Every structure is written in C-alpha cells, then in structure tokens.
N, CA, C and O atoms as a DFTB+ gen file, in Angstrom:
360 C
 N C O
     1  1       0.849      -1.169       0.000
     2  2       0.000       0.000       0.000
     3  2       0.894       1.231       0.000
     4  3       1.807       1.330       0.820
     5  1       0.651       2.150      -0.888
     6  2       1.460       3.358      -0.976
     7  2       0.968       4.406       0.013
     8  3      -0.133       4.298       0.551
     9  1       1.788       5.412       0.245
    10  2       1.421       6.493       1.149
    11  2       0.306       7.324       0.531
    12  3       0.247       7.472      -0.689
    13  1      -0.578       7.868       1.362
    14  2      -1.645       8.706       0.825
    15  2      -1.071       9.932       0.133
    16  3      -0.040      10.461       0.549
    17  1      -1.741      10.385      -0.927
    18  2      -1.290      11.603      -1.583
    19  2      -1.468      12.790      -0.651
    20  3      -2.233      12.716       0.311
    21  1      -0.769      13.883      -0.928
    22  2      -0.879      15.078      -0.105
    23  2      -2.245      15.729      -0.209
    24  3      -3.099      15.299      -0.984
    25  1      -2.433      16.762       0.576
    26  2      -3.718      17.444       0.581
    27  2      -3.923      18.309      -0.656
    28  3      -4.995      18.889      -0.827
    29  1      -2.902      18.408      -1.534
    30  2      -3.066      19.180      -2.762
    31  2      -3.652      18.350      -3.905
    32  3      -3.902      18.876      -4.989
    33  1      -3.870      17.064      -3.666
    34  2      -4.505      16.189      -4.649
    35  2      -5.949      16.648      -4.843
    36  3      -6.624      16.987      -3.872
    37  1      -6.429      16.664      -6.092
    38  2      -7.801      17.071      -6.416
    39  2      -8.572      15.832      -6.900
    40  3      -8.625      15.564      -8.100
    41  1      -9.166      15.084      -5.969
    42  2      -9.837      13.838      -6.361
    43  2     -11.045      14.069      -7.265
    44  3     -11.795      15.034      -7.115
    45  1     -11.198      13.149      -8.204
    46  2     -12.331      13.147      -9.121
    47  2     -12.643      11.687      -9.438
    48  3     -11.748      10.842      -9.425
    49  1     -13.902      11.394      -9.720
    50  2     -14.267      10.022     -10.075
    51  2     -13.494       9.603     -11.319
    52  3     -13.298      10.395     -12.241
    53  1     -13.061       8.353     -11.330
    54  2     -12.369       7.804     -12.494
    55  2     -13.328       7.836     -13.692
    56  3     -14.545       7.782     -13.511
    57  1     -12.787       7.923     -14.907
    58  2     -13.640       8.069     -16.096
    59  2     -14.700       6.975     -16.268
    60  3     -15.780       7.254     -16.787
    61  1     -14.421       5.761     -15.852
    62  2     -15.371       4.669     -16.046
    63  2     -16.462       4.623     -14.974
    64  3     -17.380       3.809     -15.066
    65  1     -16.373       5.486     -13.960
    66  2     -17.307       5.466     -12.833
    67  2     -18.499       6.379     -13.110
    68  3     -18.350       7.491     -13.617
    69  1     -19.680       5.880     -12.765
    70  2     -20.907       6.677     -12.855
    71  2     -21.540       6.684     -11.472
    72  3     -21.690       5.638     -10.841
    73  1     -21.907       7.865     -11.011
    74  2     -22.583       7.987      -9.716
    75  2     -24.077       8.116      -9.958
    76  3     -24.515       8.951     -10.749
    77  1     -24.852       7.289      -9.279
    78  2     -26.311       7.287      -9.421
    79  2     -26.951       7.156      -8.045
    80  3     -26.361       6.613      -7.111
    81  1     -28.175       7.668      -7.948
    82  2     -28.960       7.468      -6.730
    83  2     -29.946       6.336      -6.992
    84  3     -30.658       6.348      -7.996
    85  1     -29.986       5.364      -6.094
    86  2     -30.920       4.248      -6.193
    87  2     -32.095       4.544      -5.264
    88  3     -31.950       4.452      -4.045
    89  1     -33.258       4.899      -5.820
    90  2     -34.390       5.249      -4.966
    91  2     -34.928       4.061      -4.162
    92  3     -35.514       4.259      -3.097
    93  1     -34.744       2.853      -4.645
    94  2     -35.216       1.673      -3.913
    95  2     -34.426       1.505      -2.621
    96  3     -35.005       1.276      -1.559
    97  1     -33.107       1.618      -2.713
    98  2     -32.245       1.515      -1.529
    99  2     -32.111       2.844      -0.803
   100  3     -31.616       2.892       0.322
   101  1     -32.552       3.925      -1.444
   102  2     -32.319       5.283      -0.960
   103  2     -30.845       5.470      -0.623
   104  3     -30.481       5.920       0.463
   105  1     -30.002       5.104      -1.607
   106  2     -28.557       5.179      -1.429
   107  2     -27.901       5.628      -2.726
   108  3     -28.409       5.382      -3.821
   109  1     -26.765       6.290      -2.576
   110  2     -25.967       6.646      -3.744
   111  2     -25.070       5.476      -4.095
   112  3     -24.542       4.792      -3.218
   113  1     -24.907       5.255      -5.393
   114  2     -24.112       4.136      -5.888
   115  2     -23.002       4.655      -6.783
   116  3     -23.137       5.693      -7.430
   117  1     -21.901       3.915      -6.808
   118  2     -20.847       4.133      -7.787
   119  2     -20.864       2.916      -8.692
   120  3     -20.674       1.789      -8.235
   121  1     -21.093       3.144      -9.975
   122  2     -21.225       2.049     -10.932
   123  2     -19.985       1.957     -11.802
   124  3     -19.555       2.939     -12.407
   125  1     -19.423       0.773     -11.852
   126  2     -18.317       0.434     -12.737
   127  2     -18.780      -0.726     -13.589
   128  3     -19.764      -1.388     -13.259
   129  1     -18.087      -0.978     -14.674
   130  2     -18.411      -2.208     -15.407
   131  2     -18.230      -3.409     -14.473
   132  3     -17.148      -3.616     -13.923
   133  1     -19.270      -4.180     -14.302
   134  2     -19.277      -5.412     -13.513
   135  2     -19.048      -5.204     -12.022
   136  3     -18.679      -6.147     -11.322
   137  1     -19.260      -3.982     -11.519
   138  2     -19.032      -3.721     -10.107
   139  2     -19.910      -2.547      -9.657
   140  3     -20.122      -1.594     -10.407
   141  1     -20.417      -2.633      -8.421
   142  2     -21.230      -1.560      -7.856
   143  2     -20.744      -1.297      -6.437
   144  3     -20.529      -2.228      -5.660
   145  1     -20.576      -0.031      -6.110
   146  2     -20.244       0.360      -4.742
   147  2     -21.399       1.142      -4.155
   148  3     -21.917       2.060      -4.791
   149  1     -21.807       0.787      -2.944
   150  2     -22.888       1.484      -2.255
   151  2     -22.253       2.454      -1.261
   152  3     -21.463       2.052      -0.407
   153  1     -22.603       3.723      -1.380
   154  2     -22.062       4.738      -0.476
   155  2     -22.973       4.840       0.740
   156  3     -24.129       5.247       0.628
   157  1     -22.452       4.474       1.884
   158  2     -23.228       4.474       3.126
   159  2     -22.827       5.658       4.010
   160  3     -21.702       6.152       3.932
   161  1     -23.739       6.093       4.828
   162  2     -23.449       7.164       5.771
   163  2     -23.018       8.435       5.061
   164  3     -23.630       8.851       4.078
   165  1     -21.973       9.037       5.564
   166  2     -21.496      10.306       5.005
   167  2     -20.615      10.117       3.776
   168  3     -20.117      11.098       3.224
   169  1     -20.414       8.882       3.337
   170  2     -19.570       8.621       2.160
   171  2     -20.089       9.344       0.919
   172  3     -19.295       9.815       0.105
   173  1     -21.401       9.438       0.767
   174  2     -21.967      10.136      -0.396
   175  2     -21.614      11.622      -0.367
   176  3     -21.344      12.218      -1.410
   177  1     -21.615      12.221       0.826
   178  2     -21.242      13.636       0.946
   179  2     -19.782      13.837       0.578
   180  3     -19.431      14.815      -0.083
   181  1     -18.932      12.913       1.004
   182  2     -17.498      13.006       0.697
   183  2     -17.283      12.876      -0.804
   184  3     -16.625      13.720      -1.412
   185  1     -17.827      11.836      -1.401
   186  2     -17.632      11.594      -2.841
   187  2     -18.268      12.714      -3.660
   188  3     -17.762      13.060      -4.727
   189  1     -19.356      13.275      -3.180
   190  2     -20.009      14.369      -3.890
   191  2     -19.126      15.599      -4.038
   192  3     -19.337      16.409      -4.941
   193  1     -18.151      15.744      -3.173
   194  2     -17.233      16.881      -3.245
   195  2     -16.011      16.590      -4.120
   196  3     -15.193      17.479      -4.358
   197  1     -15.887      15.371      -4.591
   198  2     -14.745      14.974      -5.423
   199  2     -15.052      15.292      -6.882
   200  3     -15.394      14.409      -7.669
   201  1     -14.923      16.559      -7.222
   202  2     -15.255      17.001      -8.575
   203  2     -14.035      17.435      -9.381
   204  3     -14.167      17.936     -10.497
   205  1     -12.845      17.240      -8.809
   206  2     -11.619      17.597      -9.515
   207  2     -11.222      19.049      -9.358
   208  3     -10.158      19.450      -9.830
   209  1     -12.056      19.849      -8.704
   210  2     -11.710      21.253      -8.492
   211  2     -11.240      21.514      -7.065
   212  3     -10.495      22.462      -6.815
   213  1     -11.676      20.670      -6.130
   214  2     -11.318      20.857      -4.724
   215  2     -10.139      19.966      -4.348
   216  3     -10.088      18.796      -4.725
   217  1      -9.199      20.530      -3.606
   218  2      -8.111      19.731      -3.052
   219  2      -8.636      19.006      -1.818
   220  3      -9.658      19.395      -1.253
   221  1      -7.941      17.958      -1.402
   222  2      -8.362      17.187      -0.232
   223  2      -8.537      18.110       0.969
   224  3      -9.498      17.964       1.726
   225  1      -7.624      19.053       1.151
   226  2      -7.738      19.990       2.267
   227  2      -9.021      20.804       2.224
   228  3      -9.618      21.080       3.265
   229  1      -9.451      21.193       1.017
   230  2     -10.705      21.932       0.866
   231  2     -11.902      21.059       1.224
   232  3     -12.850      21.517       1.862
   233  1     -11.847      19.792       0.804
   234  2     -12.923      18.838       1.113
   235  2     -13.021      18.647       2.616
   236  3     -14.114      18.663       3.182
   237  1     -11.873      18.467       3.260
   238  2     -11.849      18.298       4.719
   239  2     -12.425      19.537       5.400
   240  3     -13.221      19.416       6.331
   241  1     -12.032      20.724       4.947
   242  2     -12.530      21.958       5.563
   243  2     -14.046      22.073       5.425
   244  3     -14.735      22.431       6.380
   245  1     -14.560      21.771       4.240
   246  2     -16.012      21.873       4.037
   247  2     -16.768      20.858       4.890
   248  3     -17.801      21.184       5.476
   249  1     -16.260      19.641       4.960
   250  2     -16.937      18.612       5.754
   251  2     -16.818      18.878       7.251
   252  3     -17.705      18.501       8.017
   253  1     -15.738      19.519       7.672
   254  2     -15.587      19.884       9.081
   255  2     -16.675      20.876       9.479
   256  3     -17.193      20.821      10.595
   257  1     -17.020      21.778       8.570
   258  2     -18.108      22.729       8.834
   259  2     -19.456      22.020       8.868
   260  3     -20.304      22.335       9.703
   261  1     -19.656      21.062       7.961
   262  2     -20.940      20.348       7.892
   263  2     -21.144      19.402       9.063
   264  3     -22.261      19.242       9.554
   265  1     -20.058      18.776       9.509
   266  2     -20.137      17.749      10.558
   267  2     -19.219      18.117      11.724
   268  3     -18.188      17.473      11.920
   269  1     -19.581      19.148      12.503
   270  2     -18.717      19.561      13.610
   271  2     -18.498      18.414      14.603
   272  3     -19.426      17.685      14.953
   273  1     -17.268      18.281      15.035
   274  2     -16.947      17.247      16.023
   275  2     -16.620      15.893      15.426
   276  3     -16.116      15.019      16.131
   277  1     -16.893      15.695      14.146
   278  2     -16.576      14.409      13.494
   279  2     -15.076      14.365      13.184
   280  3     -14.461      15.406      12.954
   281  1     -14.491      13.178      13.179
   282  2     -13.044      13.039      12.920
   283  2     -12.703      13.155      11.432
   284  3     -12.035      12.284      10.874
   285  1     -13.159      14.218      10.803
   286  2     -13.025      14.427       9.370
   287  2     -11.560      14.492       8.936
   288  3     -11.182      13.893       7.929
   289  1     -10.745      15.211       9.685
   290  2      -9.352      15.448       9.285
   291  2      -8.546      14.164       9.166
   292  3      -7.606      14.106       8.373
   293  1      -8.885      13.147       9.921
   294  2      -8.144      11.886       9.832
   295  2      -8.847      10.862       8.940
   296  3      -8.190      10.122       8.208
   297  1     -10.163      10.817       8.998
   298  2     -10.887       9.772       8.278
   299  2     -11.079      10.062       6.788
   300  3     -10.986       9.146       5.971
   301  1     -11.341      11.297       6.424
   302  2     -11.626      11.610       5.017
   303  2     -10.413      11.378       4.120
   304  3     -10.557      10.713       3.094
   305  1      -9.222      11.891       4.452
   306  2      -8.069      11.611       3.582
   307  2      -7.797      10.106       3.433
   308  3      -7.468       9.642       2.341
   309  1      -7.931       9.357       4.510
   310  2      -7.716       7.907       4.434
   311  2      -8.776       7.240       3.550
   312  3      -8.458       6.348       2.764
   313  1     -10.031       7.673       3.681
   314  2     -11.120       7.138       2.861
   315  2     -10.877       7.420       1.386
   316  3     -11.034       6.532       0.547
   317  1     -10.492       8.662       1.064
   318  2     -10.220       9.018      -0.326
   319  2      -9.045       8.221      -0.884
   320  3      -9.063       7.816      -2.047
   321  1      -8.041       8.000      -0.073
   322  2      -6.883       7.211      -0.502
   323  2      -7.305       5.774      -0.831
   324  3      -6.867       5.207      -1.832
   325  1      -8.153       5.195       0.016
   326  2      -8.639       3.823      -0.259
   327  2      -9.423       3.776      -1.560
   328  3      -9.257       2.844      -2.346
   329  1     -10.281       4.773      -1.801
   330  2     -11.049       4.808      -3.046
   331  2     -10.114       4.947      -4.245
   332  3     -10.370       4.363      -5.298
   333  1      -9.051       5.703      -4.099
   334  2      -8.092       5.869      -5.176
   335  2      -7.369       4.540      -5.470
   336  3      -7.181       4.167      -6.628
   337  1      -6.976       3.848      -4.417
   338  2      -6.300       2.561      -4.597
   339  2      -7.220       1.535      -5.235
   340  3      -6.754       0.663      -5.968
   341  1      -8.517       1.622      -4.969
   342  2      -9.494       0.699      -5.561
   343  2      -9.814       1.060      -7.010
   344  3     -10.451       0.278      -7.716
   345  1      -9.381       2.228      -7.453
   346  2      -9.641       2.645      -8.824
   347  2     -10.895       3.472      -9.008
   348  3     -11.278       3.763     -10.141
   349  1     -11.551       3.861      -7.910
   350  2     -12.782       4.647      -7.997
   351  2     -12.478       6.113      -8.271
   352  3     -13.243       6.799      -8.950
   353  1     -11.349       6.590      -7.737
   354  2     -10.949       7.994      -7.898
   355  2      -9.619       8.089      -8.614
   356  3      -8.830       7.145      -8.602
   357  1      -9.373       9.222      -9.235
   358  2      -8.036       9.498      -9.795
   359  2      -7.606      10.865      -9.343
   360  3      -6.514      11.315      -9.689
C-alpha cells in the first residue's frame, strides 16, 4: 500500500465510474463495469465533493463545517486514498 497523496490532490471520479442514486435503496451508488459500490453514511457527501476542483484539504474543511466534532481530518483523507487505490478515484 502506498502512502496517501498530499492534501493538494484534487480527487475526481475515475472516467469509467458513474454515480447514481438508487431510490429503492435510498442510497448513492458508484457504478463500474461489472461492479457496484454502495455509499453508506457520510460517504456520499465526501464523494459528492470529489469534482476535480477541490483539493483534499478543501474537502476536509467543508466537511468539518458540515459535521462539527466528526473526525473528518483523519478519516476523510484515508477514505479518499482507499477509493483511489481501488480505482474509484483518480
């Protein structure tokens, strides 16, 4: 496993990924060929900010405002790094 990228990384969904809302599950999904990821909890809010314009630090700052007291500064960068390693983000 490689080290997480710095906070200047601007995460964006990989080109093959499509984000959709499933009204039956009332959940956001990430669709890949032959694979589906279900975004649970605040994961949809995190991924929703990954538009390629915001750096990780900006995403953390915005989520810290939305979710005061949550461990955003440690959990969000690690979560984004895992998604990148899985091929969901670039």
